[in-house]
RODO-2510 file (C-alpha; in nm, 4 decimals, decimal comma):
residues 332
     n   res          X          Y          Z
     1     m    -4,2526     1,2475   -17,1901
     2     t    -4,4512     1,0298   -16,9450
     3     a    -4,6948     0,7657   -17,0707
     4     a    -4,9875     0,9587   -16,9231
     5     r    -4,8973     1,2784   -17,1060
     6     l    -4,8348     1,0837   -17,4263
     7     v    -5,1874     0,9393   -17,4056
     8     l    -5,3323     1,2872   -17,3566
     9     f    -5,1667     1,4429   -17,6596
    10     c    -5,2200     1,1362   -17,8770
    11     a    -5,5893     1,1374   -17,7959
    12     a    -5,6073     1,4848   -17,9445
    13     a    -5,4030     1,4008   -18,2534
    14     a    -5,5967     1,4098   -18,5798
    15     i    -5,5314     1,5248   -18,9351
    16     a    -5,2448     1,7494   -19,0410
    17     s    -5,2950     2,1234   -19,0334
    18     a    -5,2665     2,3159   -19,3578
    19     a    -4,9159     2,4429   -19,4322
    20     q    -4,9479     2,8197   -19,4380
    21     a    -4,6801     3,0831   -19,4286
    22     a    -4,6974     3,2527   -19,0879
    23     p    -4,6135     3,6176   -19,0016
    24     s    -4,2517     3,5251   -18,9217
    25     g    -4,2199     3,3552   -19,2581
    26     y    -4,1794     3,0099   -19,1034
    27     h    -4,3992     2,7383   -19,2517
    28     i    -4,3876     2,3732   -19,3507
    29     t    -4,1588     2,3506   -19,6529
    30     d    -4,1326     1,9743   -19,6882
    31     r    -4,2594     1,6398   -19,5621
    32     i    -4,0387     1,3319   -19,5751
    33     a    -4,2115     0,9977   -19,5220
    34     g    -4,0495     0,7496   -19,2839
    35     p    -4,1043     0,4089   -19,1234
    36     d    -4,3833     0,3211   -18,8831
    37     g    -4,3339     0,3176   -18,5075
    38     g    -4,3032     0,5435   -18,2067
    39     w    -4,0286     0,7993   -18,1469
    40     d    -3,8954     1,0468   -17,8932
    41     y    -3,6183     1,3033   -17,9437
    42     a    -3,4651     1,4061   -18,2757
    43     s    -3,1290     1,5709   -18,3476
    44     y    -2,9628     1,7401   -18,6416
    45     d    -2,6271     1,6046   -18,7584
    46     a    -2,4704     1,9100   -18,9232
    47     g    -2,1647     1,7270   -19,0521
    48     r    -2,3774     1,4869   -19,2560
    49     d    -2,6839     1,7094   -19,3111
    50     r    -2,9199     1,4522   -19,1694
    51     v    -3,1756     1,4126   -18,8938
    52     l    -3,1521     1,1310   -18,6409
    53     v    -3,4757     1,0169   -18,4772
    54     a    -3,4632     0,7879   -18,1728
    55     r    -3,7278     0,5143   -18,2133
    56     t    -3,8528     0,2200   -18,0111
    57     t    -3,6188    -0,0400   -18,1617
    58     s    -3,3833     0,1619   -18,3818
    59     v    -3,2579     0,5031   -18,4888
    60     t    -3,3949     0,6406   -18,8150
    61     a    -3,1555     0,8524   -19,0224
    62     v    -3,2966     1,0982   -19,2777
    63     d    -3,0546     1,2341   -19,5390
    64     l    -3,1775     1,5851   -19,6136
    65     k    -2,9827     1,6222   -19,9384
    66     t    -3,1126     1,3061   -20,1021
    67     r    -3,4286     1,2542   -19,8915
    68     a    -3,3121     0,8950   -19,8445
    69     v    -3,4378     0,7353   -19,5228
    70     n    -3,2521     0,4620   -19,3373
    71     p    -3,5187     0,3184   -19,1047
    72     a    -3,2704     0,1212   -18,8948
    73     f    -2,9411     0,3095   -18,9018
    74     a    -2,8559     0,1700   -18,5572
    75     p    -3,0304    -0,0511   -18,2988
    76     a    -3,2034     0,0927   -17,9918
    77     a    -3,3915    -0,0431   -17,6923
    78     r    -3,6739     0,2032   -17,6410
    79     g    -3,4532     0,4772   -17,7784
    80     h    -3,5016     0,8276   -17,6402
    81     a    -3,2136     1,0331   -17,7826
    82     a    -2,9568     0,9902   -18,0616
    83     f    -2,7023     1,2566   -18,1527
    84     p    -2,3454     1,3003   -18,2871
    85     v    -2,0500     1,2947   -18,0469
    86     n    -1,6704     1,2867   -18,0746
    87     s    -1,6511     1,5387   -18,3602
    88     g    -1,9288     1,3614   -18,5464
    89     k    -1,7430     1,0309   -18,5726
    90     e    -1,9860     0,8526   -18,3406
    91     v    -2,3518     0,8665   -18,2408
    92     a    -2,4644     0,8263   -17,8796
    93     i    -2,8024     0,6587   -17,8176
    94     t    -2,9915     0,6421   -17,4864
    95     n    -3,1828     0,3179   -17,4340
    96     g    -3,4671     0,3541   -17,1861
    97     s    -3,5537    -0,0126   -17,1392
    98     a    -3,1924    -0,1372   -17,1291
    99     n    -3,0616     0,1337   -16,8920
   100     t    -2,7663     0,2018   -17,1202
   101     v    -2,6137     0,4542   -17,3547
   102     t    -2,4629     0,2974   -17,6646
   103     f    -2,2042     0,4431   -17,8998
   104     v    -2,2156     0,3526   -18,2686
   105     d    -2,0090     0,4380   -18,5748
   106     a    -2,1592     0,7487   -18,7365
   107     t    -2,1103     0,6084   -19,0864
   108     t    -2,2125     0,2446   -19,0493
   109     g    -2,4190     0,2397   -18,7304
   110     a    -2,2051    -0,0480   -18,6008
   111     l    -2,1966    -0,0838   -18,2229
   112     l    -1,8756     0,0430   -18,0623
   113     a    -1,9525     0,0395   -17,6893
   114     t    -2,2282    -0,0035   -17,4318
   115     v    -2,2230     0,1921   -17,1053
   116     a    -2,4545     0,1324   -16,8093
   117     t    -2,6600     0,4281   -16,6833
   118     g    -2,9206     0,4840   -16,4149
   119     n    -3,2845     0,3816   -16,4422
   120     g    -3,4656     0,4942   -16,7579
   121     p    -3,2094     0,7066   -16,9459
   122     d    -3,3918     0,9736   -17,1440
   123     d    -3,2364     1,2887   -17,2859
   124     a    -2,8597     1,3469   -17,2944
   125     i    -2,6261     1,6346   -17,3691
   126     i    -2,2536     1,7129   -17,3950
   127     e    -2,1181     1,9519   -17,1305
   128     p    -1,8509     2,1574   -17,3141
   129     k    -1,6202     2,2486   -17,0245
   130     t    -1,5608     1,8897   -16,9102
   131     g    -1,6422     1,7158   -17,2379
   132     l    -1,8649     1,4747   -17,0482
   133     l    -2,1812     1,3213   -17,1868
   134     l    -2,4614     1,3778   -16,9361
   135     v    -2,7474     1,1279   -16,9357
   136     m    -3,0724     1,2226   -16,7609
   137     d    -3,2047     0,9110   -16,5878
   138     h    -3,5776     0,9770   -16,6154
   139     k    -3,6924     0,7185   -16,3620
   140     g    -3,3846     0,7025   -16,1427
   141     g    -3,3529     1,0707   -16,0590
   142     t    -2,9806     1,0699   -16,1323
   143     v    -2,7546     1,2156   -16,3989
   144     t    -2,4972     0,9682   -16,5267
   145     l    -2,1672     1,1266   -16,6354
   146     v    -1,9930     0,9455   -16,9205
   147     h    -1,6511     0,9977   -17,0788
   148     a    -1,7664     1,0080   -17,4415
   149     k    -1,4204     0,9381   -17,5833
   150     t    -1,3368     0,6404   -17,3635
   151     h    -1,6934     0,5125   -17,3175
   152     t    -1,6579     0,4901   -16,9404
   153     v    -1,8643     0,6187   -16,6485
   154     a    -1,7167     0,9237   -16,4754
   155     g    -1,9691     0,9368   -16,1923
   156     t    -2,3290     1,0218   -16,1081
   157     i    -2,5132     1,3135   -15,9534
   158     a    -2,8245     1,2449   -15,7456
   159     v    -3,0915     1,4991   -15,8367
   160     g    -3,4157     1,3292   -15,7401
   161     g    -3,7503     1,3287   -15,9170
   162     i    -3,8401     1,2565   -16,2776
   163     l    -3,5735     1,4076   -16,5006
   164     e    -3,6386     1,5414   -16,8501
   165     a    -3,4222     1,7554   -17,0796
   166     a    -3,1154     1,9596   -16,9859
   167     a    -2,9335     2,2719   -17,1055
   168     v    -2,5710     2,3812   -17,0542
   169     d    -2,4128     2,7231   -17,0107
   170     g    -2,0735     2,6121   -17,1448
   171     k    -1,9002     2,6917   -16,8161
   172     g    -1,9721     2,3740   -16,6228
   173     r    -2,3271     2,4439   -16,5142
   174     v    -2,6205     2,2343   -16,6291
   175     f    -2,9910     2,3083   -16,5910
   176     v    -3,2190     2,0028   -16,5682
   177     n    -3,5982     2,0050   -16,5803
   178     v    -3,7486     1,7998   -16,2954
   179     e    -4,0897     1,7136   -16,4351
   180     d    -4,2741     1,5964   -16,1236
   181     k    -4,1477     1,8810   -15,9038
   182     n    -4,2020     2,1679   -16,1510
   183     q    -3,8503     2,2931   -16,1031
   184     i    -3,5109     2,3340   -16,2662
   185     a    -3,2189     2,1724   -16,0864
   186     v    -2,8865     2,3560   -16,1307
   187     l    -2,5843     2,1251   -16,1418
   188     d    -2,2136     2,2018   -16,0982
   189     i    -2,0548     1,9317   -16,3154
   190     p    -1,6876     1,9769   -16,2082
   191     g    -1,8057     1,9757   -15,8454
   192     r    -2,0469     1,6838   -15,9013
   193     k    -2,3310     1,8451   -15,7071
   194     v    -2,6667     2,0235   -15,7193
   195     t    -2,6174     2,3892   -15,6325
   196     a    -2,9698     2,5311   -15,6649
   197     r    -3,3306     2,4501   -15,7435
   198     y    -3,5452     2,7000   -15,9306
   199     e    -3,9177     2,6738   -15,8663
   200     l    -4,1296     2,7235   -16,1786
   201     a    -4,4437     2,8982   -16,0568
   202     g    -4,7351     2,8375   -16,2927
   203     c    -4,5552     2,5567   -16,4739
   204     e    -4,6933     2,2032   -16,4893
   205     g    -4,4591     1,9248   -16,5975
   206     p    -4,1518     2,1002   -16,7471
   207     t    -3,9949     1,8933   -17,0246
   208     g    -3,7821     2,0714   -17,2879
   209     i    -3,5294     2,3398   -17,1947
   210     a    -3,2792     2,5630   -17,3748
   211     y    -3,0255     2,8274   -17,2718
   212     a    -2,9897     3,1674   -17,4397
   213     a    -2,6320     3,2581   -17,3489
   214     a    -2,6333     3,6208   -17,4655
   215     d    -2,9267     3,7027   -17,2399
   216     k    -2,8519     3,4442   -16,9682
   217     l    -3,2062     3,3142   -16,9926
   218     l    -3,3530     2,9659   -16,9737
   219     i    -3,6558     2,8714   -17,1839
   220     s    -3,8508     2,5848   -17,0306
   221     s    -4,1560     2,4242   -17,1932
   222     c    -4,4452     2,3369   -16,9642
   223     d    -4,8019     2,2253   -17,0299
   224     g    -4,9455     2,5202   -17,2213
   225     v    -4,6852     2,7774   -17,1173
   226     a    -4,3185     2,8593   -17,1614
   227     e    -4,1306     2,9839   -16,8563
   228     i    -3,8529     3,2347   -16,9231
   229     v    -3,6111     3,2129   -16,6290
   230     a    -3,3042     3,4159   -16,5306
   231     a    -3,0256     3,1569   -16,5277
   232     e    -2,8271     3,3316   -16,2541
   233     t    -3,1097     3,3763   -16,0025
   234     g    -3,3951     3,1463   -16,0968
   235     k    -3,6385     3,4364   -16,1235
   236     v    -3,9230     3,3793   -16,3696
   237     v    -3,9026     3,6909   -16,5860
   238     r    -4,1881     3,6036   -16,8171
   239     q    -4,4523     3,3377   -16,8766
   240     i    -4,5664     3,2937   -17,2367
   241     k    -4,8797     3,1116   -17,3459
   242     i    -4,8030     2,8343   -17,5968
   243     g    -4,9909     2,5332   -17,7296
   244     d    -5,0843     2,2348   -17,5147
   245     g    -4,8717     1,9206   -17,5258
   246     a    -4,5332     2,0943   -17,5575
   247     d    -4,2243     1,8813   -17,5089
   248     g    -3,8993     1,9919   -17,6757
   249     v    -3,7315     2,3335   -17,6979
   250     a    -3,4595     2,4448   -17,9391
   251     y    -3,2751     2,7771   -17,9409
   252     d    -3,1129     2,9428   -18,2420
   253     a    -2,8507     3,1771   -18,0937
   254     g    -2,7700     3,3440   -18,4271
   255     r    -3,1309     3,4435   -18,4887
   256     h    -3,2188     3,4868   -18,1187
   257     l    -3,5211     3,2608   -18,1610
   258     a    -3,6585     2,9774   -17,9490
   259     f    -3,8866     2,7124   -18,1015
   260     i    -4,1352     2,5061   -17,9010
   261     p    -4,3590     2,2427   -18,0678
   262     a    -4,6948     2,1576   -17,9082
   263     g    -4,8268     1,8094   -17,9824
   264     m    -5,1874     1,8560   -17,8737
   265     a    -5,2265     2,1936   -18,0425
   266     g    -5,0348     2,1089   -18,3596
   267     t    -4,8377     2,4337   -18,3416
   268     l    -4,4805     2,5595   -18,3274
   269     s    -4,4278     2,8651   -18,1070
   270     v    -4,1578     3,1060   -18,2261
   271     i    -4,0197     3,3183   -17,9419
   272     s    -3,7824     3,6126   -17,9823
   273     v    -3,5204     3,6483   -17,7070
   274     s    -3,3384     3,9784   -17,6597
   275     h    -3,2425     4,2386   -17,3997
   276     g    -3,3045     3,9970   -17,1134
   277     d    -3,6630     3,9260   -17,2123
   278     a    -3,8674     3,7127   -17,4512
   279     t    -4,1709     3,7671   -17,6732
   280     l    -4,3931     3,5313   -17,8707
   281     i    -4,3719     3,6513   -18,2309
   282     d    -4,5474     3,3698   -18,4140
   283     t    -4,7501     3,0523   -18,3849
   284     v    -4,6878     2,8292   -18,6857
   285     m    -4,9418     2,5626   -18,7735
   286     t    -4,7712     2,2222   -18,7975
   287     q    -4,9514     1,8971   -18,7160
   288     k    -5,1085     1,7469   -18,4074
   289     g    -4,8685     1,4973   -18,2547
   290     a    -4,5507     1,6949   -18,3408
   291     r    -4,3986     1,7464   -17,9952
   292     t    -4,0185     1,7068   -18,0300
   293     l    -3,7807     1,8775   -18,2706
   294     a    -3,4328     1,9182   -18,4121
   295     l    -3,2769     2,2455   -18,5287
   296     d    -3,0356     2,3360   -18,8076
   297     t    -2,8947     2,6670   -18,6858
   298     a    -2,6960     2,7286   -19,0063
   299     r    -3,0023     2,7358   -19,2312
   300     g    -3,2733     2,8064   -18,9782
   301     r    -3,4597     2,4821   -19,0411
   302     v    -3,6714     2,3043   -18,7805
   303     f    -3,7481     1,9315   -18,8064
   304     l    -4,0512     1,7714   -18,6421
   305     p    -4,1222     1,3956   -18,6307
   306     v    -4,4972     1,3252   -18,6439
   307     a    -4,7625     1,0664   -18,7278
   308     k    -5,1364     1,0192   -18,7041
   309     y    -5,2686     0,7953   -18,4280
   310     v    -5,5223     0,5193   -18,3695
   311     i    -5,7165     0,5755   -18,0467
   312     p    -5,8241     0,2401   -17,8931
   313     t    -6,1884     0,2141   -17,7837
   314     d    -6,0860     0,0241   -17,4695
   315     g    -5,8867     0,3164   -17,3346
   316     g    -5,5484     0,1595   -17,4115
   317     r    -5,2343     0,3326   -17,5315
   318     p    -5,2729     0,5117   -17,8670
   319     t    -5,0596     0,3738   -18,1501
   320     p    -4,9300     0,5442   -18,4651
   321     t    -5,1396     0,4800   -18,7740
   322     p    -4,9403     0,2664   -19,0199
   323     g    -4,8003     0,4589   -19,3138
   324     t    -4,8386     0,8068   -19,1628
   325     f    -4,4991     0,8813   -19,0033
   326     e    -4,3313     1,1896   -19,1500
   327     l    -4,0515     1,4300   -19,0792
   328     l    -4,1879     1,7828   -19,1181
   329     v    -3,9406     2,0472   -19,2321
   330     v    -4,0212     2,4020   -19,1205
   331     g    -3,8324     2,6953   -19,2649
   332     k    -3,8690     3,0117   -19,4709
***
């Protein structure tokens, strides 16, 4: 998320919304307190039943069985993403200010390797067909391809623009949100090239994205709307109104549900995907400021990092209020 958009949603952040069971049955089931500081993306580590939250100077690890919180599991330099790789033996971390992706031991957090990326690495994802780790260089407009097992660079793909999250189809294609151009860039990873650009009419600043394989649909979060896009053609099949300040998207293939948190609205949109279409089935009240998420597809749990904010009177950047950071757990 850009600094400007962060200021906008933080300015609206206030007190937590009441945890109420929504029509879908999803509601806040738990709150786990964590350390102070900013954050970006979160991920769920299924092998260890924990949530990893990329923070400004470190990665926070939350053990969901014991509720134990390790505030500095591994170091980061303006961390944006942290998630398991190499069969869960390692964790990859993107470092926005260092222009690197680091690999650490999944048990100890000890540094194993540092790999140079493009300018401003943000989100990252594993492409299953090639096994490559793809790093979206937010400021550089490139995607850095990394051999996750050998910790070496395999190449780059020039996309252009401000890159946000990406989704994979499992067959070598990757779909990347280009925030400043309101489009999805389609990448052929084996061919190392951009093959198409899907224009997102009515979308402002696409950030999170997910792929629903059974229906061949992309779900892209924009400012106040979700664009449902045919992955094969780029046609926008439906536009769904969601809360303002949306950032991440997660898709649960087993339940055919997409989840989109909205930081300004303090809501979690629950979208049903089936028969080549999508429908908003619920809007769950969460907390203002909750804009990124992690998903446990086995148990249907959604995890949302959040905090309250101090709004400076001089118009400066909002900062998290000390002692208010939490990991919200949403489930049934």
